[in-house]
VEXGUTOR-355841 format. One record per residue (C-alpha): residue in three letters; x, y, z. Coordinates in steps of 0.2 Angstrom, whole numbers, plus 2048, in hexadecimal, padded with zeros to 3 digits. Example, Ala and Ser with C-alpha at 12.3 -4.5 7.8 and 13.67 -1.06 7.14 Angstrom:
2
ALA83E7EA827/SER8447FB824/
END
This chain:
379
PRO800800800/GLU8058127FD/TRP80781680F/ILE81580A810/ARG81C80B7FF/ILE81F81D7FF/PRO82881F810/LEU83481080A/MET8388177FA/ILE83C829802/LYS84882080E/ALA850815800/SER8538237F4/LYS858831800/PRO86583D7F9/SER87783B7FD/LEU8878457F8/PRO89383B7ED/ARG8A683F7F0/ASP8B08487E2/SER8C284D7E0/ILE8C285B7ED/ASP8BB8507FA/VAL8C88437F7/LEU8D784E7F1/GLY8D485E7FA/GLN8CF8707F5/ASP8E18737ED/ASN8E28647E2/ASN8E48667CF/VAL8D485C7CA/ASP8C68697C8/PRO8B58607C9/TYR8AC86F7C1/GLU8AC8747AE/LYS8A38847AC/LYS89D88B79B/VAL89589B795/ILE88589778C/LEU87D8A978A/PRO88A8B678F/GLY8838BF79F/LYS8738B47A0/ILE8778A17A0/TRP8848967A5/SER8868837A6/VAL8918787B2/ARG8978667B0/TYR89B85E7C1/SER8A684E7C2/PHE8A58427D1/LEU8A88317D7/MET89B8247D6/ALA89B8197E5/PRO89F8077E0/GLU8918017EB/PHE88480C7E2/LYS88A8077D1/LYS8887F57D5/VAL8767F97DB/ALA8728047CD/ALA8797F67C1/SER86D7E97C8/LEU85E7F47CA/PHE85F7FD7B8/GLY8657EE7AF/ILE8777F47AA/ARG87F7E57A3/ASN8917E579D/ALA88F7D6792/ALA87F7DE789/ALA8887EE786/ASN8957E477C/THR8877DA773/ASN87D7EA76F/ALA88C7F4769/PRO88E7F6756/ASP89C7EC74E/HIS8A97F974C/LEU8A77FD760/LYS8A87EB767/LYS8BA7ED76A/THR8B87FE771/LEU8AB7F777E/GLU8B67E8782/THR8C37F6787/ASP8B67FF790/LEU8B27F179B/ILE8C47EE7A0/THR8C68017A3/THR8B78027AF/GLU8BE7F27B8/LYS8CE7F97BB/PHE8C780A7C0/GLU8BC8027CD/ALA8CA7F87D4/MET8D48097D8/SER8D58117E7/GLU8C98207EB/LYS8D882C7E9/GLU8DD8257D8/ARG8CC8267D2/ALA8CB8387D8/GLU8DB83D7CF/GLN8D38377BF/GLY8C48437C2/GLY8B68367C6/ASP8AB82B7BC/ALA89B8357BC/GLU8958467B8/HIS8858517BB/GLY8808617B2/MET8798727BA/PHE8738827B1/ILE8728937B8/THR8698A27B1/LYS8678B47B5/ILE8568BB7B7/SER84D8CA7BD/VAL8418C87CC/ASP83A8D37DA/GLY8458E27D2/ILE8558D77D4/GLU85E8D77C3/ASN86B8CB7C7/ALA85F8BD7CF/LEU8658AC7CA/LEU85C89B7C7/ILE86588B7C9/TYR85E87D7C0/ASN86486B7C6/PRO87086F7D3/VAL8818667D5/ARG88D8657E3/LEU8928767E9/HIS8A38787F0/PRO8AA8897F6/GLN8B188E7E5/MET8A188A7DC/ILE8968947EA/ASP8A38A37E8/TRP8A18A27D5/ILE88E8A27D5/ASN88E8B07E2/GLU8988BA7D5/LEU88B8B77C8/GLY87C8BD7D3/GLU86F8B97E1/VAL8688A87E1/LYS8558A97E2/PHE84F8997DB/ILE8558877DB/VAL84D87B7CF/SER84E8697D0/GLY8488647BE/SER8478517C3/ALA8408487D2/SER84F83B7CE/HIS85C8487D0/THR85C84D7E2/ASN86E8497E9/PHE87385B7E8/LEU8638647EC/PRO8638647FF/ALA87586B800/ALA8718797F3/ALA86087E7FD/LYS86C87F80D/GLN879889804/PHE86C8967FE/PRO85F89780B/ASN8568A6804/ALA85389D7F2/LYS8428967EE/ILE8428837EB/ILE83987C7DC/CYS83786A7DB/ALA82C85C7D9/SER8238547E8/ALA82D8447E8/ALA83D84D7E8/ASP8378587F6/LEU832849800/LYS8438407FD/CYS84D850802/GLN843853812/GLY849842817/VAL85A849819/GLY855859821/MET852866812/ARG845873815/ARG83587180D/ALA8348757FA/ASP82B8867F7/PHE8238807E7/LEU81E86F7E1/TYR81D8707CE/ASP81485F7CC/ILE8058657D7/VAL7F98727CF/ARG7EC87C7D8/GLY7DD8727DD/GLU7E68627DE/VAL7F08667EE/SER7EF8577FA/LYS7EE85A80D/HIS80085480E/PHE806863803/SER7FA870809/GLY80288180B/ARG80F87E7FD/GLY8108877ED/THR80A87F7DE/TYR81087F7CB/GLU80588E7C9/ASP80D8977D7/ALA81F8937D1/VAL81A89B7C0/GLU8148AA7C9/ALA8248AC7D4/LEU82F8AC7C4/GLN8268BB7BE/GLY8268B67AC/GLN8398B47AC/ALA8388A27A8/ARG82B8957A2/LEU8288847AA/PHE8238757A1/HIS81F8667AD/ILE81E8557A3/ARG80F84E7AC/GLY80E83B7AC/ASP8218397AE/VAL81F8307BE/CYS83282B7BF/THR83983D7BE/GLN82B8497BD/ALA8368537B1/LEU8358667B0/LEU83B8707A1/VAL8408827A4/LEU84088F796/VAL84A89E799/HIS8538AA78D/LYS84D89F77E/HIS857891787/LEU84E88178D/PHE85687879C/GLU85286579C/VAL8578567A7/ASP8518437A6/LEU848844796/LEU85684278A/TYR86683778C/VAL86D83777B/PRO876848774/SER87484E763/ASP87F845755/GLU88A855755/LYS88D854768/LEU890841767/LYS89E84575B/GLU8A4854765/THR8A584B775/LYS8AE83B76E/PHE8A0830773/GLU8A8822768/SER8BB826769/GLY8BD82E77B/THR8C8824787/SER8C482B798/ILE8BB8217A5/GLN8AB82C7A2/HIS8AC828790/SER8AC815794/ASN89E8177A0/ARG893820794/ARG896813786/ILE892805793/PHE88280D799/HIS87D812787/TYR87E801780/SER8777F778F/LEU86880278F/ILE86480E781/THR867805770/ARG8597FD765/LYS8617ED76A/ALA85F7F077D/HIS84C7F377A/PRO8417F676B/PHE839806770/GLY83E816778/TYR84F812772/LEU857822776/ILE854821789/PRO858814795/LYS84D805795/TYR8498087A7/ARG8408187A3/CYS83480E799/LEU8328017A7/MET82E80E7B3/MET81F8147A9/ASP8188027A9/HIS8098017B6/THR80A7EE7B5/SER81D7EE7BB/LEU8217EA7CD/PHE8317F67CA/ALA8258057C6/SER8168017D0/LYS81F7FC7E1/LEU8318057E0/MET82D8167DC/ILE8258257E6/ASP81B82A7D8/ALA81481A7CF/PRO80B8197BF/LYS7F881A7BF/ALA7F08097C1/ASP7E680B7B2/GLY7F680D7A7/THR7F181F7A1/SER8028277A7/VAL809825797/ILE7FB82D78E/ASP7FD83C79A/MET81083D797/ALA80E83D784/ALA80084B785/SER80B856790/LEU81B853785/ARG810857776/MET80A86777E/ALA81C86C783/MET822869771/LYS81587376A/GLU819882775/LEU82C881771/LYS82A888760/ASP837891756/GLY83B8A275D/VAL83589D76E/CYS844891771/ASP855892768/GLN85F885772/VAL85D87777E/LEU86987378D/SER867861792/VAL86F85A7A2/HIS872849799/ALA87284D787/LEU87C85E788/GLU87786C77C/MET86D86B76D/SER862875761/ARG84F876764/GLU84B86C754/CYS85785E75A/PHE84F85E76B/CYS83E85C764/GLN84384E759/ARG84C845767/ILE83D846772/ASP83283F765/GLU83E831762/SER84182D774/TRP82E82F77A/GLY82382C76B/TRP81F81B770/LEU815821780/ASP804822776/GLY80B81D764/GLY80982E75D/SER81583B758/LEU819848766/LEU81C855758/GLU80B859752/
END
C-alpha cells in the first residue's frame, strides 16, 4: 500500500553527496572538477562537474537498471567491438584503483548545471540555478560574482543529490522542485520547497497544503522564464525551463546531437568517462537493447509500465493503474513541442545530451518518446 511504499522509497532514495577530487586531494590540487562555459554572455553559463561514483552504488545501479557489460559488447556496432572490449578492461582497472588514484584522473561521472541571470523584484542581477551540482567554496564565490541566487530549480525528481546542500548554501533562494524531490530532500533535513511544480491549483493534497504550486512558481518568476512540466513522467517529473530563448532540460534526452557526438569523441575518446558512456549507451540505449524508445535507457520505458513491479512498487510516483500515464506524458510533450516554435527557442541546453538546436531537440524528443501513444509528438 502507498502508506508503506512511499516512506520506504523516500528512505531508500535519500540524497547523498558523492566525493570528488577536492574531497580526496584537497583544495589546492591540480584536478579541477568544474568546467565552466559562457553560453550567452552576461546571461547564461553552464558548468560540467566531475565526481567519483561510489563502487557500491555502481554495482547497485548496474543490477537495478540492467547495465550489462556483455550486452554492451554484443550491441555495439562491428567497428566498435574492439573499443568496447578495451572499455571493459579500462573500467575494471579503474575500479581496482585506490580512491586517490581515481580522483587524480578526475572521476568517472559527471553532472551538469545551468545558471541564468534574470530580473525579479527590481533586482537586475538575480540568478536562477537549474539542476545544481556540488558547490565547493570556489564555485560559490564564482556564482556570487555573477549575481544573487533567487531561485534554485531541480528539473528532475531523480536529480536530488546536490539540492539540499545548494538550498542550505543559499537560504534566501526560492526552491522549485517536484513533490517527490521535496520528500526525498526533507528526509536529509532540507527545508521545505517553496514551489512544487507538479502540483496545480485545485489539486493540492492535505500533505502539501500551504505550498506554492506550478502557477505560483510561474508568477514568482515574473515572466522572466517559462516552465514546462511534463505531466505523466512519473519517473522524473521533468521540468523544462525556457529563458533568454534557451531551453534547459534534464532526463528527457540522453543522446547528444550527431555533431556533439563527434565533437565529444564519443567513439574515439579514451578517458574513463568515455568508456563509461559507451558501456552505458550500448547496454541500454541502442535498438538492440530494446526495440522502442531506443534513444533513452530502457529503464525509462519500464518505469512507465503500470504492470511492472519495478514501476508500481519501487517508485515514489507510480504510473496510473489504468495505464494512462503514457497518454498524459505524450500529450504534455506534444504541447511543449508546439510551444517551442522557431523564434521562441533558439538553443537547448541538456544535462545529459549537451547543447543542440531547437530543431534537433524536437526531433530527438520525437524519436525518444514517440512510442508513448504511437503518434508523432511534432504535430
